C-alpha positions as CSV (number, residue, x, y, z in Angstrom):
1,M,105.0,86.6,89.6
2,I,106.5,88.5,86.6
3,C,108.9,91.3,87.7
4,L,110.2,94.2,85.1
5,T,114.0,94.6,84.7
6,E,114.4,98.1,86.7
7,Q,111.8,95.9,89.5
8,K,114.6,93.2,89.3
9,A,117.5,95.4,89.5
10,F,115.5,97.6,92.6
11,I,115.3,93.6,94.4
12,T,119.2,92.6,93.9
13,E,120.4,96.3,94.7
14,N,118.5,96.2,97.7
15,Y,119.2,92.8,99.1
16,F,122.4,93.9,98.7
17,R,122.6,97.4,99.8
18,N,121.3,96.4,103.4
19,G,123.5,93.8,104.4
20,C,125.3,93.7,107.3
21,K,128.7,92.1,108.4
22,I,128.4,90.4,111.8
23,D,131.3,88.4,113.1
24,G,133.1,88.6,110.0
25,E,130.3,87.4,107.6
26,W,127.5,89.2,105.7
27,S,124.0,88.5,106.5
28,Y,121.1,89.7,104.6
29,S,117.3,89.7,105.3
30,L,114.9,88.9,102.6
31,Q,112.3,89.9,104.9
32,D,113.5,93.7,104.8
33,C,114.0,93.3,101.0
34,R,110.4,92.4,100.5
35,E,108.9,94.8,102.7
36,E,110.9,97.8,100.9
37,F,110.2,96.3,97.5
38,R,106.5,96.5,98.5
39,A,106.8,100.0,99.6
40,F,108.6,100.8,96.3
41,Q,105.8,99.4,94.5
42,I,103.0,101.7,96.3
43,L,105.1,104.6,95.0
């Protein structure tokens, strides 16, 4: 899949923005990031 620069920026920002700290370690959900990216693409 070829992504535009703004798509890459959205994916990166979304991935880190949705991270949560559990027991002192950051956890990130790739699945949540994908779902939000797909919703972004529909707009």
